[in-house]
C-alpha positions as CSV (number, residue, x, y, z in Angstrom):
1,M,-0.1,0.0,-0.1
2,N,2.5,2.7,1.1
3,Q,4.9,1.8,-1.7
4,F,3.2,4.8,-3.3
5,R,3.7,7.1,-0.3
6,A,6.9,9.1,-0.5
7,P,9.5,9.1,2.4
8,H,8.1,11.0,5.4
9,R,8.9,11.2,9.1
10,S,7.6,7.7,10.0
11,S,9.0,5.8,7.0
12,V,12.2,3.8,6.8
13,A,13.5,6.2,4.2
14,A,13.1,9.1,6.8
15,A,14.8,6.9,9.4
16,A,17.8,6.8,7.0
17,A,17.6,10.6,6.4
18,T,17.6,11.4,10.2
19,A,20.1,8.7,11.1
20,L,23.8,9.4,11.9
21,L,24.5,7.2,8.8
22,W,22.6,5.3,6.1
23,C,22.9,1.6,5.6
24,F,23.3,-1.5,3.5
25,A,24.9,-5.0,3.8
26,A,25.3,-8.7,3.2
27,D,24.7,-10.5,-0.1
28,L,22.0,-12.2,-2.1
29,A,22.1,-15.7,-3.6
30,A,23.8,-15.6,-7.0
31,A,21.4,-14.9,-9.9
32,V,21.2,-17.0,-13.0
33,P,24.1,-15.9,-15.3
34,Q,23.1,-13.1,-17.7
35,D,24.7,-14.9,-20.6
36,A,21.9,-17.5,-20.2
37,V,19.3,-14.9,-21.1
38,D,17.7,-14.9,-24.6
39,D,19.0,-12.2,-26.7
40,E,15.6,-10.7,-27.5
41,A,14.5,-10.7,-23.8
42,A,17.8,-9.0,-23.0
43,R,17.1,-6.1,-25.2
44,A,16.2,-2.8,-23.5
45,G,12.7,-1.5,-24.1
46,Q,11.7,2.0,-25.3
47,F,10.2,2.9,-21.8
48,D,12.5,1.0,-19.5
49,N,13.4,4.3,-17.8
50,G,9.7,5.1,-17.4
51,R,6.9,7.3,-18.4
52,M,6.9,9.9,-15.5
53,W,6.8,13.0,-17.7
54,T,7.7,16.4,-16.3
55,F,5.3,19.4,-16.9
56,D,8.1,21.6,-18.3
57,A,8.7,19.0,-21.0
58,P,5.2,17.4,-21.7
59,P,5.3,14.6,-24.2
60,V,2.7,16.1,-26.7
61,D,3.8,14.2,-29.7
62,Y,3.9,10.9,-27.9
63,F,0.4,11.4,-26.4
64,E,-0.9,12.1,-30.0
65,E,0.8,9.0,-31.3
66,A,-0.3,6.8,-28.5
67,Y,-3.8,8.0,-27.8
68,G,-4.9,10.0,-30.7
69,F,-5.3,13.4,-29.0
70,R,-3.0,16.3,-28.8
71,P,-3.4,18.1,-25.4
72,D,-2.6,21.8,-25.6
73,A,-0.9,24.0,-22.9
74,A,-4.2,24.8,-21.2
75,W,-4.8,21.0,-20.8
76,F,-1.4,20.6,-19.0
77,D,-2.1,23.8,-16.9
78,R,-5.3,22.4,-15.7
79,A,-3.8,19.0,-14.9
80,R,-0.9,20.7,-12.9
81,L,-3.1,23.2,-11.0
82,G,-5.7,20.6,-9.9
83,A,-3.0,18.5,-8.4
84,L,-1.5,18.8,-4.8
85,R,1.5,17.6,-2.9
86,I,0.9,16.8,0.7
87,P,3.3,15.3,3.3
88,G,4.5,12.1,1.8
89,C,1.7,11.8,-0.8
90,S,-0.2,13.3,-3.5
91,A,-3.8,14.6,-3.8
92,S,-6.1,16.7,-5.8
93,F,-9.0,19.2,-5.8
94,V,-12.2,17.5,-6.7
95,S,-14.8,20.2,-6.2
96,P,-15.2,23.9,-6.7
97,A,-15.0,24.4,-2.9
98,G,-11.6,23.1,-2.0
99,L,-12.5,19.5,-1.5
100,V,-9.4,17.3,-1.7
101,L,-9.1,13.6,-2.4
102,T,-6.2,11.4,-1.3
103,N,-5.6,7.9,0.1
104,H,-6.8,6.8,3.5
105,H,-3.2,5.7,4.4
106,C,-2.0,9.2,3.5
107,A,-4.4,10.6,6.1
108,R,-4.2,7.8,8.7
109,D,-1.8,9.6,11.1
110,H,-3.9,12.8,10.9
111,V,-7.3,10.9,11.6
112,S,-5.7,9.7,14.8
113,A,-4.3,13.2,15.6
114,V,-7.8,15.0,15.3
115,A,-9.7,12.4,17.4
116,L,-11.3,13.8,20.5
117,E,-10.9,12.2,23.9
118,G,-12.7,8.9,24.0
119,E,-13.1,8.7,20.2
120,T,-11.7,5.9,18.1
121,I,-12.3,7.4,14.7
122,L,-9.3,5.6,13.1
123,D,-11.2,2.3,13.6
124,D,-14.8,3.6,13.3
125,G,-14.4,6.1,10.5
126,F,-15.2,9.8,10.4
127,Y,-17.6,12.0,8.5
128,A,-18.3,15.6,9.0
129,A,-22.0,16.1,8.3
130,S,-21.6,19.9,8.1
131,E,-18.8,22.3,7.3
132,A,-18.7,23.3,10.9
133,E,-17.8,19.7,11.9
134,E,-14.7,19.4,9.6
135,R,-11.7,19.1,11.8
136,V,-8.6,21.3,11.6
137,I,-5.4,19.2,10.9
138,D,-2.5,20.8,12.6
139,D,1.0,21.1,11.0
140,F,-0.3,20.1,7.6
141,E,0.8,21.6,4.2
142,A,-0.9,21.2,0.8
143,D,1.3,22.6,-2.1
144,Q,0.1,23.6,-5.6
145,L,2.7,23.9,-8.2
146,I,2.3,27.3,-10.0
147,E,5.6,27.9,-11.8
148,I,8.6,26.0,-13.0
149,R,11.8,27.7,-14.0
150,D,14.7,25.9,-15.6
151,V,18.0,27.3,-14.0
152,T,20.4,24.7,-15.4
153,D,22.4,27.2,-17.4
154,E,22.7,29.6,-14.3
155,V,24.0,26.8,-12.2
156,A,26.4,25.6,-14.9
157,A,27.8,29.1,-15.2
158,A,28.5,29.2,-11.4
159,L,30.6,26.0,-11.7
160,A,32.6,26.9,-14.7
161,G,36.2,26.3,-14.2
162,I,35.9,24.4,-10.9
163,T,37.3,21.0,-11.2
164,D,37.7,19.8,-7.6
165,D,34.7,17.6,-6.6
166,N,34.2,19.0,-3.1
167,A,34.5,22.6,-4.4
168,R,32.0,21.9,-7.1
169,S,29.5,20.4,-4.7
170,E,29.8,23.4,-2.4
171,A,29.6,25.9,-5.2
172,R,26.4,24.0,-6.6
173,T,24.7,24.1,-3.2
174,A,25.6,27.7,-2.7
175,K,24.2,28.7,-6.1
176,L,21.0,26.7,-5.7
177,E,20.4,28.3,-2.3
178,E,21.0,31.8,-3.8
179,I,18.5,31.1,-6.6
180,E,15.9,29.7,-4.2
181,A,16.1,32.8,-1.9
182,R,15.9,35.2,-4.9
183,I,12.8,33.6,-6.4
184,H,11.3,33.2,-2.9
185,G,11.8,36.9,-2.5
186,E,9.9,37.6,-5.7
187,Y,6.9,35.8,-4.2
188,G,6.8,37.8,-0.9
189,G,9.3,35.8,1.1
190,E,8.3,34.2,4.3
191,D,4.9,36.0,4.4
192,G,4.0,35.4,0.8
193,G,2.3,32.1,1.2
194,H,4.7,30.4,-1.3
195,V,7.7,28.0,-1.1
196,V,10.4,27.5,-3.7
197,E,12.0,24.2,-4.0
198,M,15.1,23.5,-6.2
199,I,14.4,20.2,-8.1
200,S,17.3,18.3,-9.6
201,L,16.5,16.2,-12.6
202,Y,18.7,13.5,-14.3
203,N,20.7,13.0,-11.1
204,G,21.4,16.8,-11.1
205,G,22.2,17.0,-14.8
206,R,19.3,19.6,-15.0
207,N,18.0,22.0,-12.3
208,S,14.7,23.7,-12.0
209,A,13.0,26.0,-9.5
210,Y,9.5,24.8,-8.6
211,V,7.3,27.5,-7.0
212,F,4.4,26.2,-5.0
213,R,1.4,28.1,-3.5
214,R,1.1,26.6,0.1
215,Y,-2.0,26.0,1.9
216,T,-1.9,25.3,5.7
217,D,-5.6,25.5,6.7
218,V,-6.6,21.9,5.9
219,R,-9.5,20.0,7.5
220,L,-10.6,16.4,7.6
221,V,-13.9,15.8,6.0
222,M,-14.2,12.1,5.7
223,A,-12.3,8.9,6.2
224,P,-13.7,5.3,6.2
225,E,-12.7,2.8,8.9
226,L,-9.2,1.7,9.0
227,Q,-10.4,-1.8,8.2
228,M,-11.9,-0.5,4.8
229,G,-8.9,1.5,4.0
230,Y,-6.6,-1.3,4.7
231,F,-8.9,-4.2,3.7
232,G,-7.0,-7.4,3.2
233,G,-4.2,-6.1,5.5
234,D,-0.6,-7.1,4.7
235,S,-1.8,-10.2,3.0
236,D,-3.4,-8.3,0.1
237,N,-0.8,-5.5,0.1
238,F,0.9,-5.3,-3.3
239,T,-1.6,-7.8,-4.9
240,Y,-4.5,-7.8,-7.2
241,P,-7.5,-8.4,-7.4
242,R,-8.1,-5.9,-4.6
243,Y,-11.0,-4.6,-2.6
244,S,-9.7,-1.6,-0.7
245,L,-11.6,1.6,0.0
246,D,-8.3,3.5,0.3
247,F,-9.5,7.1,0.2
248,S,-10.1,10.0,2.4
249,L,-11.5,13.5,1.9
250,L,-9.9,16.8,3.1
251,R,-10.8,20.4,2.5
252,V,-8.5,23.5,2.0
253,Y,-9.6,26.7,3.5
254,G,-8.5,30.2,2.4
255,G,-7.2,33.1,4.4
256,D,-10.7,34.2,5.1
257,G,-11.6,31.1,6.9
258,R,-13.9,29.9,4.2
259,P,-13.5,26.9,1.9
260,L,-11.0,27.8,-1.0
261,D,-12.6,28.7,-4.3
262,T,-11.1,26.1,-6.6
263,S,-13.7,26.5,-9.4
264,G,-11.1,26.8,-12.0
265,N,-8.7,24.3,-10.7
266,F,-10.4,21.0,-9.8
267,F,-11.0,17.7,-11.5
268,P,-14.8,16.9,-12.1
269,W,-16.0,13.6,-10.9
270,S,-16.4,11.3,-13.9
271,T,-20.0,9.8,-14.2
272,E,-18.9,7.3,-16.8
273,G,-15.7,5.9,-15.3
274,V,-13.2,3.8,-17.4
275,Q,-13.3,0.5,-19.2
276,A,-10.7,-1.9,-20.5
277,G,-8.5,-0.2,-23.0
278,D,-9.3,3.4,-22.0
279,P,-6.3,5.7,-21.6
280,I,-5.7,7.2,-18.2
281,F,-3.4,9.8,-16.8
282,V,-1.9,9.9,-13.3
283,V,-0.9,13.2,-11.9
284,G,1.2,13.0,-8.8
285,N,4.5,13.2,-7.0
286,P,6.5,10.0,-7.4
287,G,9.0,9.9,-4.6
288,S,12.2,8.5,-6.0
289,T,13.4,5.9,-8.6
290,S,16.8,4.7,-9.6
291,R,16.4,4.0,-13.2
292,I,19.4,5.8,-14.4
293,Q,21.8,4.1,-12.0
294,T,24.4,2.1,-13.6
295,V,24.4,-1.7,-13.6
296,A,27.2,-1.6,-11.1
297,E,25.2,0.5,-8.6
298,L,22.3,-2.0,-9.1
299,E,24.6,-4.9,-8.4
300,F,25.8,-3.2,-5.3
301,R,22.3,-2.8,-4.1
302,R,21.7,-6.5,-4.9
303,D,24.8,-7.7,-3.1
304,V,25.3,-5.2,-0.4
305,S,22.5,-2.7,0.2
306,D,18.9,-3.7,-0.1
307,K,19.3,-7.0,1.7
308,A,20.6,-5.1,4.7
309,V,17.7,-2.7,4.6
310,L,15.3,-5.7,4.5
311,E,17.1,-7.3,7.5
312,F,16.7,-4.1,9.3
313,I,13.0,-3.9,8.6
314,D,12.6,-7.6,9.6
315,S,14.3,-7.0,12.9
316,R,12.3,-3.8,13.8
317,I,9.0,-5.4,12.9
318,E,9.9,-8.2,15.3
319,A,11.0,-5.7,18.0
320,L,8.0,-3.4,17.8
321,Q,5.5,-6.3,17.5
322,E,7.1,-8.0,20.6
323,F,6.5,-4.9,22.6
324,Y,3.0,-4.1,21.2
325,D,1.9,-7.7,22.2
326,L,3.3,-7.2,25.7
327,D,1.6,-3.8,26.2
328,P,-1.0,-2.8,23.5
329,Q,-2.1,0.3,25.4
330,A,1.4,1.6,25.6
331,G,1.9,0.6,21.9
332,E,-1.2,2.6,20.9
333,A,0.0,5.6,22.9
334,L,3.2,5.4,20.7
335,D,1.3,5.0,17.5
336,M,3.1,1.7,17.1
337,R,0.4,0.1,15.1
338,N,0.8,2.6,12.2
339,E,4.6,2.1,12.4
340,I,4.2,-1.7,12.1
341,F,1.9,-1.2,9.1
342,S,4.5,1.0,7.4
343,L,7.3,-1.5,8.2
344,L,5.2,-4.4,6.9
345,N,4.7,-2.5,3.7
346,S,8.3,-1.7,3.3
347,Q,9.2,-5.3,4.0
348,K,7.1,-6.5,1.1
349,A,8.4,-3.8,-1.1
350,Y,12.0,-4.6,-0.5
351,R,11.4,-8.3,-1.0
352,G,9.9,-7.5,-4.4
353,Q,12.8,-5.3,-5.4
354,L,15.3,-7.8,-4.4
355,R,13.5,-10.5,-6.5
356,G,13.8,-8.1,-9.4
357,L,17.5,-7.5,-8.8
358,A,18.1,-11.2,-8.8
359,D,16.2,-11.5,-12.2
360,P,18.8,-12.0,-15.0
361,V,16.5,-10.6,-17.6
362,I,16.0,-7.3,-15.9
363,L,19.8,-6.8,-15.4
364,A,20.4,-7.9,-18.9
365,R,18.0,-5.3,-20.2
366,K,19.7,-2.7,-18.1
367,L,23.1,-3.8,-19.3
368,D,22.0,-3.6,-22.9
369,Y,20.8,0.1,-22.4
370,E,24.1,1.0,-20.6
371,T,26.3,-0.7,-23.2
372,R,24.6,1.3,-26.1
373,F,24.8,4.5,-24.0
374,A,28.5,3.9,-23.4
375,E,29.1,3.3,-27.0
376,T,27.5,6.6,-28.0
377,I,29.7,8.4,-25.5
378,D,32.8,6.7,-26.9
379,T,32.0,7.5,-30.5
380,D,30.6,11.1,-30.1
381,E,33.4,13.7,-30.1
382,D,31.2,16.1,-28.3
383,L,30.8,13.7,-25.3
384,G,34.5,13.1,-24.6
385,E,34.3,14.6,-21.1
386,Y,32.0,11.8,-20.0
387,R,34.2,8.8,-21.1
388,G,35.3,6.4,-18.5
389,L,32.7,7.6,-15.9
390,I,30.7,4.4,-16.1
391,D,33.8,2.3,-15.3
392,R,34.8,4.6,-12.5
393,M,31.3,4.3,-11.0
394,G,31.8,0.6,-11.0
395,A,35.1,0.8,-9.3
396,I,33.6,3.0,-6.5
397,Q,31.0,0.3,-5.8
398,E,33.7,-2.2,-5.4
399,E,35.6,0.0,-3.0
400,K,32.5,0.5,-0.9
401,K,32.2,-3.2,-0.4
402,A,35.2,-3.0,1.9
403,V,33.0,-1.3,4.6
404,A,29.8,-3.4,3.8
405,A,29.4,-4.3,7.4
406,G,29.2,-0.6,8.4
407,F,26.4,-0.1,5.8
408,G,24.4,-2.7,7.5
409,S,24.9,-1.6,11.1
410,F,24.0,2.1,11.4
411,L,20.7,2.5,9.6
412,G,18.2,4.6,11.5
413,F,20.5,5.1,14.4
414,T,18.8,8.2,15.7
415,A,15.4,7.6,14.1
416,P,12.9,7.9,16.9
417,Q,10.5,5.2,15.5
418,Y,13.1,2.5,15.4
419,A,16.0,3.5,17.6
420,S,16.6,3.3,21.3
421,A,16.1,6.7,23.0
422,L,18.9,5.8,25.4
423,L,21.3,5.3,22.6
424,T,20.1,8.4,20.8
425,R,20.8,10.4,23.9
426,A,24.2,8.8,24.2
427,I,25.0,9.9,20.6
428,W,24.1,13.5,21.3
429,A,25.7,13.5,24.8
430,F,29.0,12.1,23.3
431,Q,29.0,14.9,20.6
432,Y,28.1,17.5,23.3
433,L,30.9,16.4,25.6
434,S,33.4,16.2,22.8
435,A,32.5,19.6,21.3
436,S,32.7,21.2,24.8
437,A,36.0,19.7,25.5
438,A,37.4,20.8,22.1
439,G,36.3,24.4,22.6
440,A,33.8,24.3,19.8
441,D,31.7,27.4,19.2
442,Q,28.7,27.9,21.5
443,E,26.1,27.5,18.6
444,T,27.4,24.0,17.8
445,V,27.6,22.9,21.6
446,D,24.0,24.3,22.1
447,G,22.8,22.4,19.1
448,F,24.0,19.0,20.4
449,K,22.5,19.9,23.9
450,E,19.1,20.8,22.3
451,S,19.0,17.6,20.3
452,F,19.8,15.7,23.5
453,L,17.1,17.3,25.4
454,E,14.4,16.7,22.7
455,V,14.8,12.8,22.9
456,P,11.5,11.4,24.2
457,D,11.2,8.7,26.8
458,Y,10.2,5.1,26.0
459,P,9.1,2.4,28.4
460,A,12.0,0.5,29.9
461,R,11.0,-2.8,28.2
462,L,10.9,-1.1,24.8
463,E,14.3,0.4,25.4
464,E,15.7,-3.1,26.2
465,I,14.2,-4.5,23.1
466,L,15.6,-1.7,20.8
467,V,19.1,-1.7,22.4
468,E,19.2,-5.5,21.9
469,A,18.1,-5.0,18.2
470,R,20.9,-2.6,17.7
471,M,23.5,-4.8,19.2
472,L,22.2,-7.7,17.1
473,D,22.7,-5.5,13.9
474,L,26.4,-5.1,14.9
475,V,26.8,-8.8,15.7
476,R,25.1,-9.8,12.4
477,N,27.3,-7.6,10.3
478,Y,30.6,-7.5,12.0
479,G,30.5,-10.9,13.7
480,E,31.0,-11.8,17.4
481,D,34.7,-12.0,17.1
482,D,35.2,-8.3,16.0
483,P,37.2,-6.6,18.8
484,S,34.8,-3.7,19.0
485,V,31.9,-6.0,19.3
486,Q,33.6,-8.0,22.0
487,Q,34.4,-4.8,23.9
488,M,30.7,-3.8,23.9
489,L,29.3,-7.1,24.8
490,A,32.0,-7.8,27.4
491,G,31.0,-11.5,27.6
492,R,27.3,-10.8,27.6
493,T,24.6,-11.7,25.1
494,A,23.0,-8.8,23.2
495,E,19.9,-9.3,25.4
496,G,22.1,-9.3,28.7
497,L,23.8,-6.1,27.6
498,A,20.6,-4.4,26.8
499,A,19.1,-5.2,30.2
500,S,22.2,-4.0,32.0
501,V,22.5,-0.7,30.1
502,V,18.9,0.2,30.6
503,A,19.1,-0.6,34.3
504,N,22.3,1.2,35.0
505,S,22.6,4.2,32.6
506,V,21.4,7.7,33.7
507,L,20.5,8.1,30.0
508,A,17.6,5.8,30.3
509,D,15.3,8.5,31.6
510,S,15.0,12.0,30.0
511,A,14.8,13.9,33.5
512,T,17.8,12.0,34.9
513,A,19.7,12.5,31.8
514,A,19.0,16.2,31.6
515,G,19.9,16.7,35.2
516,A,23.2,14.9,34.8
517,L,24.1,16.9,31.7
518,E,23.1,20.3,33.4
519,A,25.1,19.4,36.6
520,G,28.0,18.2,34.7
521,T,27.9,14.8,36.4
522,L,27.4,12.7,33.3
523,S,30.2,10.3,33.6
524,P,32.2,9.2,30.5
525,E,32.0,5.7,32.1
526,D,28.2,5.6,31.8
527,P,27.3,2.3,30.1
528,G,25.3,4.2,27.4
529,L,28.3,6.2,26.5
530,G,30.3,3.0,26.8
531,I,28.4,1.5,23.8
532,I,29.1,4.6,21.7
533,R,32.8,4.5,22.6
534,G,32.8,0.9,21.5
535,L,31.3,1.9,18.2
536,L,33.8,4.6,17.4
537,P,36.5,2.4,15.7
538,L,33.9,0.9,13.4
539,L,32.1,4.1,12.8
540,G,35.4,6.0,12.1
541,Q,36.5,3.5,9.4
542,F,33.1,3.6,7.8
543,Q,32.8,7.4,7.7
544,Q,36.3,7.8,6.3
545,M,35.6,5.5,3.4
546,I,32.2,6.8,2.6
547,G,33.3,10.4,3.0
548,T,36.1,9.9,0.6
549,L,34.0,8.3,-2.1
550,G,30.5,9.9,-1.6
551,T,31.3,13.3,-3.1
552,E,33.0,11.7,-6.1
553,E,30.1,9.3,-6.6
554,E,27.7,12.2,-6.5
555,E,29.7,14.2,-9.0
556,I,29.9,11.2,-11.4
557,A,26.2,10.6,-11.2
558,I,25.5,14.2,-12.1
559,K,27.9,14.1,-15.1
560,L,26.3,10.8,-16.3
561,G,22.9,12.5,-15.9
562,Q,24.2,15.4,-18.1
563,A,25.5,12.9,-20.6
564,R,22.1,11.1,-20.7
565,F,20.2,14.3,-21.3
566,A,22.7,15.2,-24.0
567,V,22.0,11.9,-25.8
568,Y,18.3,11.3,-25.3
569,G,17.0,14.7,-24.2
570,T,13.4,14.6,-22.8
571,E,12.5,11.5,-24.7
572,V,13.8,9.7,-21.5
573,P,12.1,11.0,-18.5
574,P,14.2,11.8,-15.4
575,D,14.1,9.7,-12.3
576,A,11.3,10.6,-9.8
577,T,12.2,13.2,-7.2
578,F,8.9,13.7,-5.3
579,S,8.2,16.4,-7.9
580,L,5.0,16.7,-10.0
581,R,4.8,14.3,-13.0
582,I,2.1,13.0,-15.4
583,A,2.2,9.3,-16.2
584,D,0.1,7.6,-18.9
585,G,-1.3,4.2,-19.4
586,V,-4.3,2.2,-20.3
587,V,-6.8,0.2,-18.2
588,A,-5.7,-3.5,-18.7
589,G,-5.9,-6.8,-16.9
590,Y,-3.0,-9.2,-17.0
591,E,-2.0,-12.9,-16.7
592,Y,-1.1,-14.1,-13.3
593,N,-1.0,-17.5,-11.4
594,G,-2.3,-19.4,-14.5
595,T,-5.3,-17.2,-15.0
596,R,-6.2,-13.6,-15.7
597,A,-6.8,-10.7,-13.5
598,P,-9.8,-8.6,-14.4
599,T,-9.5,-4.9,-15.1
600,H,-12.1,-4.1,-12.4
601,T,-13.2,-5.7,-9.1
602,T,-16.7,-5.0,-7.5
603,F,-18.3,-5.0,-4.1
604,Y,-19.4,-8.5,-4.8
605,G,-15.8,-9.6,-4.6
606,M,-15.3,-7.7,-1.3
607,Y,-18.2,-9.6,0.4
608,D,-16.8,-12.8,-1.1
609,R,-13.4,-12.2,0.5
610,H,-15.0,-11.4,3.9
611,Y,-17.2,-14.6,4.0
612,S,-14.6,-16.9,2.4
613,F,-12.1,-16.1,5.1
614,K,-14.5,-16.2,8.0
615,G,-13.3,-18.6,10.7
616,N,-9.7,-18.8,9.1
617,E,-6.6,-17.9,11.0
618,N,-6.3,-14.5,9.5
619,E,-10.0,-13.6,9.1
620,A,-9.4,-10.3,10.8
621,E,-7.7,-8.9,7.7
622,W,-10.8,-9.4,5.7
623,A,-13.4,-8.7,8.4
624,L,-15.9,-5.9,7.4
625,P,-16.9,-3.2,9.9
626,D,-20.4,-3.5,11.3
627,R,-22.0,-0.9,9.0
628,W,-21.0,-2.9,6.0
629,L,-22.5,-6.4,7.2
630,D,-26.0,-5.3,6.6
631,P,-26.0,-2.9,3.6
632,P,-29.1,-1.2,2.3
633,A,-30.8,-2.9,-0.6
634,S,-29.9,0.2,-2.7
635,L,-26.2,-0.6,-2.6
636,D,-25.3,-1.7,-6.1
637,L,-22.8,-4.6,-5.5
638,S,-21.9,-4.6,-9.2
639,T,-20.3,-1.2,-8.9
640,P,-16.5,-1.1,-10.0
641,F,-14.5,-0.9,-6.8
642,N,-10.7,-1.2,-7.7
643,F,-9.2,-1.3,-11.2
644,V,-5.7,-1.7,-12.7
645,A,-3.9,0.1,-15.5
646,T,-0.4,0.3,-17.0
647,A,0.6,3.7,-15.7
648,D,4.1,4.3,-14.2
649,I,3.9,5.2,-10.6
650,I,6.1,4.6,-7.5
651,G,6.4,5.9,-3.8
652,G,4.8,9.3,-3.4
653,N,2.2,8.7,-5.9
654,S,-0.3,7.5,-3.2
655,G,-3.4,9.7,-3.5
656,S,-2.7,10.7,-7.1
657,P,-5.8,11.5,-9.2
658,V,-6.4,9.1,-12.1
659,L,-7.9,11.0,-14.9
660,N,-9.4,10.4,-18.3
661,A,-8.5,12.5,-21.4
662,D,-11.0,15.1,-20.4
663,L,-9.3,15.5,-17.1
664,E,-12.2,14.0,-15.2
665,L,-11.6,12.0,-12.0
666,V,-11.9,8.2,-12.6
667,G,-10.0,7.0,-9.6
668,V,-7.3,7.5,-7.0
669,A,-4.1,5.5,-7.1
670,F,-3.1,3.6,-4.0
671,D,-0.9,0.6,-4.7
672,G,0.7,-1.6,-7.3
673,N,0.8,-5.4,-7.8
674,I,3.8,-7.5,-6.6
675,E,5.1,-7.6,-10.1
676,S,5.5,-3.7,-10.1
677,L,8.0,-3.6,-7.2
678,P,11.2,-3.6,-9.5
679,G,9.8,-0.4,-10.9
680,D,12.3,1.4,-8.7
681,Y,14.9,0.6,-11.4
682,I,13.1,-0.5,-14.5
683,F,9.6,0.2,-15.8
684,L,7.8,-2.7,-17.5
685,T,4.1,-3.1,-18.7
686,E,3.6,-6.8,-19.5
687,V,2.4,-7.6,-16.0
688,P,3.2,-4.7,-13.5
689,R,0.1,-2.7,-12.8
690,T,-1.0,0.3,-10.8
691,V,-4.0,-0.3,-8.6
692,S,-6.6,2.4,-8.1
693,V,-9.8,2.9,-6.2
694,D,-12.6,3.5,-8.8
695,A,-14.3,6.9,-8.4
696,R,-17.7,5.1,-8.9
697,G,-17.0,2.8,-6.0
698,I,-16.1,5.8,-3.8
699,L,-19.3,7.6,-4.7
700,E,-21.3,4.4,-4.1
701,A,-19.9,4.0,-0.6
702,L,-20.4,7.6,0.2
703,A,-24.0,7.6,-0.8
704,E,-25.2,4.2,0.3
705,I,-23.0,3.3,3.4
706,Y,-21.8,6.5,4.9
707,D,-24.9,8.7,4.1
708,A,-22.5,11.4,3.2
709,D,-25.2,13.2,1.2
710,R,-23.7,16.7,1.3
711,I,-20.3,15.4,-0.1
712,V,-22.1,13.4,-2.8
713,A,-24.1,16.5,-3.8
714,E,-20.9,18.6,-3.9
715,V,-19.0,16.3,-6.3
716,N,-22.1,15.6,-8.4
717,A,-22.6,19.3,-8.7
718,G,-19.0,19.7,-9.9
719,A,-19.3,16.8,-12.5
720,R,-19.6,17.6,-16.2
721,R,-23.1,16.6,-17.5
């Protein structure tokens, strides 16, 4: 489900971003030799790099050739202005009065946040029967893209003559910040209601400034029960046929406190829907893809990186589930159920990606594309500056393998969802004490102290579980015989060490820890700090290697992105960057498991799933909420519910509107099938599919089950007749 949600504060990707270091590790069973792949199967396809088109280079000719219509600039403007980017997801305006459609799983955290004392609206669902009952969502941002400026030439001019990789990186960052500040000033600065984001395309080969109008008064209007938004649970996640009502409705309000007038920028609700063979267009913000990575980089992921991420996810699911089972009440207070859902989703996603990286056909197609690209560079005199870069990128991947254990040991080290609060405090305390002793400037020292004081408390048993999990990461990757690991364990098991540290460290409690830091009584011999000291030899070796190679790797990736753009131009879309794209496809079933998946499912199938699993071990995943068990006779069970299409989407596309050629809303994207997971590094259309909630199914549920008459009237009034 959340594969199509971009990284956000509670995702594994965000854990990496906030961690002291990122991760990777271990290796995967050897794949079938690529020379065993049939020549035709190994040939790269026209759209292997995807169909996530940018709005500053819309594929007008391609759309005309593929679908028989040639959209004009006004069509693309309407598609752009009707779309929104929200935290981690996509969304869209679907009425003239600021009504916003997105996925249930995109609003799940916010549904919990707006619940009043004693309410369980995440489980029971929520519907505001009047405008006054719509609930304000705190700290929420909805961004509408209003302008795109290509600043590639300006950035290139600032780098002219700079050859050192570190100097180029610093100069690029400074120039992008300067451009961002200048354009932001044009739109009124901090008080102008706009934000400017510098978007790098083609690995930084191209640079654009995206200007967003930002809306911050957003309110919850409707969300079905969690069981409907997550129907089928982890078992049905990344599968099809599906029966998930994964949608929610929000509303944007203007500065006058009234619903925003969006009469010129919304997608009318389709009354016809789509059928097999119909073209569809998905407008959203895909989070990230790796399709222009070299084969060597993909092999590094296969052999070193993604398996380590999967091992980390596996271990944290086990850790969080262990605590939740011991103390469900405390687990709910920590929003642990949502974290486990997200981890289960990521677990399935990484397993699918690893299967793809072990597929010799996929890597053979990538190698074919790369070989032809390299030949073009070698034979074109104008591309001489890019020769040898692919080989050097491969050499860097080999050098990184020397510290593979470090990649696998430090993921999410300070991420609050998955890391011990005690060890997080120990990290900040160590840096605070070191900076103070070294006479660092006061701002730096105060920064470490502030981070230290902001770490929340966890129950003691959860602390023990998380410290043990971190030690097991180190044992798994470095081995029990490593001197640093032996020093930390001191003859104890990981479990024994965790229990001892939590029981004896002043860092186990925020108040005690703050008091010791303020009084200057925090001892360097504190057992929490002892673990950090034990890590230092491993951490130092890892940081030195990655620091040396990281900047060079980034600069090579940028240059290869420039080379790809020079060779292919906009015919090859750039990788996803959580920036607005339009992706095309057709509604189509596919062959799977010896049969064929239909283009659409219906409410009949949902009830069949419910009753077929009744009494089975995992029946709760398909258990319908009470209000659905005795539906009114007026509920049309043949209404299309979910459907599949060949559009190109990835994480961040959750909540994207699915549109027909008239820019009418026909659905909302929420998932992909299991075969779509290698889409991070290659786009295929034979079997991979995007899964969406049909707009007709949403309307039927609103009208017949939730009695949401005012919302039904609102979207019907906006629909074209």
